[in-house]
N, C-alpha and C positions, 0 to 999 in steps of 0.2 A: 723500229718504233717511230711513230710520227712526231716530228719536231713541232714546237710551238708555232713556227711560221707556216707549217704545212697543214696543221689541224684545222678542221672546220668547226667553228665555235657557234654556240647559241648566244646571241648578244641581245641586250636590251638597250634601247635609247630612250631616255626620258626627256621630253622637250621637242616640239615639232616646229620650231622656228627655223631660221636660215641655217644655223649651225647644226641643229638636230637633223634636219632632212639631208644636209650634206654628209653627216656621219652615217646616216642610214644608207645613202647612195654608195659611199666608199666601201663599206663592209658588205653590202649586198652584192655589188659587182665583183667583190673578191671571193664570192661563193659561200659566205657565212649565212646562217639562219638569223634573221634580224626581226626583233619585236620592237614596235614603236608605240610609246604611250605619251599622252599629254592630258593634263587635267581639263583642258578646254574641250568641250564636246565638238566632235568633228575635225579637230585639228590633226590628229594622228592619221586618219585616212587620207586627208589632203597632202600631208607630208610624204606618205608612202606613194601616193599617186604621182607627186612631183618627182620623187627620186626615181621611180620606175620609168617615168617619161624621159628623164635625162639618160638613163641607161639604154632605153630603147633606141635612142639616136644612134647608138653603135650598130644596131641592126640596119638602120637606114643607110649608114655609111659603109656597110660591109665589114665592120670590125668585130661583129658578134653575130652568131647564127641565131635564127629564130628559135631553134630548140634550146640553145643555151639561155636565151632571154626568158623563155617560159620556165626554165629551171630556177632562174633567179626570182621571177615573179612568185613562184610557189613558196619560196623561202622567206618572203617579206610579209609580215603580218601586222596590221594596225591593231592595237589593243584598246579595249573599252575601259579596262580597269587595271590598276597596278598589279593585282593578283595574277594577271596573265603573264607576268614576267617571272613567275616562280621557277621555271626551268632554265633561266638564263645563267650562264657561267660567268659572264661579264656584263655589267650594267654601266652605261656611260650617261652621265647627267649633263644636260645642256639647257638649263632653265635660266631664269632671271638671276642677275648677279647680285644676290642678296644673301648674306651669310645665314641669317636665321631661317630663311625659306629653304636654303640648301640643307641645313642641318635637319630640319623637319623631314625633308624628303629622304635623306640617308637613314634616319631612324626608322622611317616607314619601310624602306627597302630591306633593312635587316630583318624585318618581320616577315618578309615575303620570300626572299631568296635563301639558298642554302648557305651554311657557314663557310663553305669553300669558295663561294662566288666572289669575284673581284668587283669593287665599286670604284668608279673613276669619275672625277669631276672635270668638266671642260672649262673651269674657271680661268679667267684671264688675269685677275687681279687679287683675288682673295687668297689668304694663306691656307694651304691644303690642311695643315695641322689643325686649324680652327674648325674646318668642316669635319675632319676625322674625330675631333674631340667629342662629338655627339654620338659616336658609334661604340657599340660594345666590343667590336673587333677592329680597331684602327689599323692593324697590320695589313688588312686587305684593302685599305683605302689609299688612293693615290690621285694625283692630277693627271689628266690626259688632255692637253691643250692643243686644239687644232686651230688652223687659221682659215679665214674665209676668202675664197670659196674652198671648202674642204677637199673636194676631189682634185683640184688643180694645185693647191699649195702643198707641195710634196714633203712636208715636214710636220711632225707633231712632237710636242714636249711631254715627256714622261716625268712627272714631278714626284720625287720621293720625299714624303713628309718624314718627320723624325721617327715615327713608329711604323712606317711602311716597310713591309718585308722585302728582301731581295727577290723572292719568288713572285711577288706582285709586280715588281718592276720588270722582271724578265717576261712575265705573261703579257703585259701591255706592250713592251718593246717588240716582242715577237709578233703579236697581233698586228701592230702597225706596220712592221717590216713585211709581213705576209701580204698586206694590202698594197704594197708598192710604195709606201712612204718611208721617209727616213725618220727613225725614232731617235731623238736626242734626250739624254737623261740629265736632269738638272735638279739641284737641291731646291728646297722649298724656301726660296728667297724672293724678295720684292722684284717684280718684273720677270721672274723665272730666268730664262736665258735670252730669248729673242728680244723682248722689250728692254731688258737690261742692257744688252749689247748695243741696242739702237739708240741709246740716249745721246751719244756723242754728236751725231749728225744734227739733231735738233738743237741741243743746248749750245753747241759751239757756233752753229749758224746764227742763232739768235744773239749770242754774245757779240759776234762780228758786226751785226747791224746795230746793236745797242751802242757800240763804241764808235759808230759812224765811220767804220773802215770801208764799208761797201754797202750798196743797196741790196734788198732781197733778190732782185733779178740778177745782179752781178754775182752774188754768192751762188745762186742756182746755176748760172751759166758756167762758172769756173768748175764747179763740182761735177756737172753733167758732162761738159765737153772735155775738161782737163783730166778728170779722174775716172770717168765712165759710169757714174751713178745714173740710174734710169731717170730719176727725178731728183731735183735739189730739195733741201729741207723745207723751203717755203712753198714749193709746188706740192710737196707731200702734206704739209700742214693744211693747205687749202683743200686737198683731196679728202683727208680724214675728218676735217672739221676742227677748228681751233677750240671750240667748246669741249670737244671730246679729248683732244690731245693735251689741253691745258690741265685737265684733271689727272691724266696719267703722269704728266711731268711732276705735278705737285705731290701726287701720291707716292711715287718712287723716291722723290727727294725726302719726304717726311719719313717713309718707312726705313730708309737708310740713315736715319738720325741726322738729317741735313748734311749729308756728305757733299762737299763743295763740287765734286765732279758732276753732280746731277742738279746743281742749283738752277732753278727756272729763271727766266728773264722777266724783269719788271715791265717789259713791253707787252706781255701777253694779257694781263688782267684788264687793262683799259680797252683793248681790242675786243675781248670777249664781252665786256660790258656794253660796248657799242654795237654788238651783233655782227662783227666782221668775222664770220666763221669760215668763209671760203666759198667753195663752189655752190653749196646748198643755199647760201644767202646772196649769191652773185657778187659778193664783195669780201675780200680777204686781203692777203698780201698782193693779190692781183684782182682785176675786175673781170667779170664774166657776164655773158649774155646767155641765159638759159643753161648755165653750166659750161658754156664754151668760152674759153679765155680770150679776152680781147688782146690783140697784139700790142706789145710794148714798143714805143718808138726807139729805134736803134741810134746810137751815137756814132756819127760819121767820123772817120779818122781825119785829122788835119791834112792839108796839102803836103806832098812830099817835098822837103827842102833839098837844096843842093849844096855841096861843099861842107856839110856838117862834120866837124872833127869829133870823133867818138873815142873815148878811152874805156876799155873793158878790163876790169880787175883780172890780172893774169892768174890769180888763185881761184877764180870762179869755177865751179864744177862744170858749167856748160860753156867754158871759154871758147873752145874750138867752134862749136855750133853757132854761138852768138856772133863770132867774128865773121864766119862765112855768111850768115844771114844778113848782117849789117852791110858787109861789102857788096853783096848782091843788090841791096837796096840803094847803093850809091853813097854810103857813108865813107868818110876818110878816116881810117883807123890810125890812131896815134898812140905812142908809148908815153907821151907827155900829158899826164893828168892835169897839171897846173894850167895848161892852155887849151884843154879840150872844151868843146861846147857842151858835151854831155859825158858824164862819167857813169858807167854802169857797174853795179855791184850785184852779188847774188847771195844774200845771207840765208842761213838755215836757222829758223826760229828767232832771228833778230829782226830789227827794223832798219829802214834806210838811214835814219838819223844816227844810230849807233855805228852802223857800217861806215858812214861818211866820217864820223869822228875817229874811229879806230884807224882809218886809212889816211887821215889828214886831208880829206877832200873838201872842196867848197860845196856846202850843202845846197846852194842854189842851182848847181849843175848836176846833182846826183839823182838818179833814178835806180830803183832796184827791180830785178826781174826774178820771178819765182823759179828756182832751179828744179823744183819737184815735178812740175808739169811739163811734159814733152813739148818742145817748141812747135812741133807739127800739129798740135791739137788746139791749144789756146795759149796766149801769152798774158801774164798778169804783171802789170807795171805799177810799182808802188812809189809814191812820192814822199819826200821829206816835207816838213812844214814850211820849208823855205824854197823848195824847187820852183824855179821860175816857169811861167807859162811857155817861154820859148824852149827851154830844155824839155819840158813835158811834151809839148807838141812835136818837137823834133824826134824824140825817142818814140813817141806814139806812131808817127807817120812812118818811120823807118821799120818798126816792128810789124806794121800792118801792110807793108808794101806788097807782100806776096799773097794777100787775101786771107791769111789766117786771122781770126778775130782776136782783138786785144781788149782786155779789161783794165781800166785804170782805177786804182784804189788809193786810199789815204794811208798814212804811215801807221804801222802797227806791227808788233813782233809776230812773225810767222805767216804773213800773207793770209790767204783764205784756205787754199788746199792744204798747206802744211798744218795749220791749226786744227782743221777738222780731222784730217787723217791721223795725226798724232794723238788726238783725243780719243778717237775710235780705237786705235791700237792699244792705248794705255788702259782703257776700260776693259778691253778683252783680256789684257795681261792680268788685270786685277781680278777678273772672274776666275782665271786659272789659278792665281795666287790663293784665292779663298777656297778653291776646290769646289766651286759651284757647278762646274761642268768640266769634262775633259777637253783637251786641246782639239781633238778631232770633232767633238760635238759642237764646240764653239764655232769652228770653221764652217761646218755644214749648216748649222742653224742660221748663221748670218747670211750665207749665200742663198739658202732656200727660203728662209723666213723673211729676210729683208731685201733680197734681190741685189745685194752688193756684187760687184764684178769679181771680187776675191774675198776669201776669208780674211778677217782682220790681222791675224798673226802672219799669215802668208804674205799679206799686203805689206806688213811691216818689214818682212824679209826682202821683198822686192825693192823697197825704198832703201833699206839698210837699217838695222836696229840702232846702229850708232847715230844715224841721222835723226831717227825718231827721238832718241834720248836727248840729242843736242837741241832739237826743237823744244821739247818739254822743259829742259833746264833753262834755256834762254828765255822762254816765255815766263817761267816761274821767277827768274831773276829780274826781268823787266817789269812785270806786273805785280809781283808779290802775292799773286792769287794762288792759294793751295790747290785749286782745281787742277793745276798743271803739275803737281808733284808726281814724279815718275813712280810707277808701281815697282816694288822691290823685285818682282818676278821678271819684269823687263830689264831692270838695271843689272841684275845678276847675269842674265844671258848675254847682255852686251859686254860686260866686263870679262866674261869667260869665252867670248867669241863664239857663242852658240847660236844656232837658228832659233827664232822665236817659236818655231813649231816643236821644239824639243820639250817633251813632257817632264814632269818632276821625276827624279831618280827614285827607284823603288826603295822603300825603307824596310829594313829587317825587323 
């Protein structure tokens, strides 16, 4: 018996824009029979022509035979009217993001296709249950959210609304898997899975700048160089357009009943009003010329001093590496903190001020270095409100002596990398806590949909769940902001000594 992933389906795609033609291409090159319809005259033939042109490139590059391409061509048909979709077993809608327009379309589709046909919406922000409510048979309605460009973004969200049948979910999951994409199943909740899991990078990056801890460029540099993100949050906001991203941030915050973890920043609205959208306006968090970013001036490290006495907290998690690094730069290591020129601490989730106070150190000589970011990648140096220019410059010069870049930031609990990563892990844990998606689907959705170097829960394991919890607790204690309250799902795994990748135990 042919499995869902192996079966050749007759599919309908309604909507001939960028997403629609990408969906046509994906399923046509997977060998399915594809019908494309758009209400705009001439739009469907153009979409089919575009999709076939992209597939034909495989012939030019030797990845597809001419005979195989001709077979694909024969299976892709533009439709002049919706009635031409009558034989489709699955219809995927990719039209304007308007609830009433989508409802009207789904009602019309029910009059065209068989009762057994599956109807899927590529909505990115609307509740699928709202769309399905217009249908006579909501059990066959689900969300099927692709990302642009569809053929290259190897993940799709299968969104199960409250009335969606398991068979509908299985059909769409198998269809996606058979086309070579990863199907992740998510509940019908705001942001679904990918956009939900991606909130931490943006909101915490904005919070850091809002608090004057670091500049947008500093945040991006630390997260890109130190944690391996392809782009920092402000580079991404400029790429997607702040006018678009601001609406998503506000929408998810409101749909989650103003959950503090998703609280937008007050920095955004004035920038949107001023038209600072990013690359498309040549001004955003950065400045651009025709979409090409102008280089930002680099801050040169101070001259390397000689004979500087440095004390390193012996309890610091990176003590050995720091001592070796500082010695190689010419520092004089001392066990006497009271007479050291520079005292170095490494708090998890705390700030330099509280670390100095807890250890009884002179805050004018204290600097903190982030223990989360490997010293070989980038060094983040945090100051107290009293750190002297001499202590700052001495530590900065010593840390930069081997050519590894140094970012100097102001005092704040959790540095930059710790705050952002702990927030990302905590949101992922809460997604698992609420059963919005499985652990495996959370991990793959974030890696494939957001391009993060690791899944959030696996990343938490790499840092250590206990460290993530410590960061969140310290940030909550120092700020009083409930956005940092730990997810119970995370807390329980740390208490039990479990991996964050451990799913919920089966319930009888």
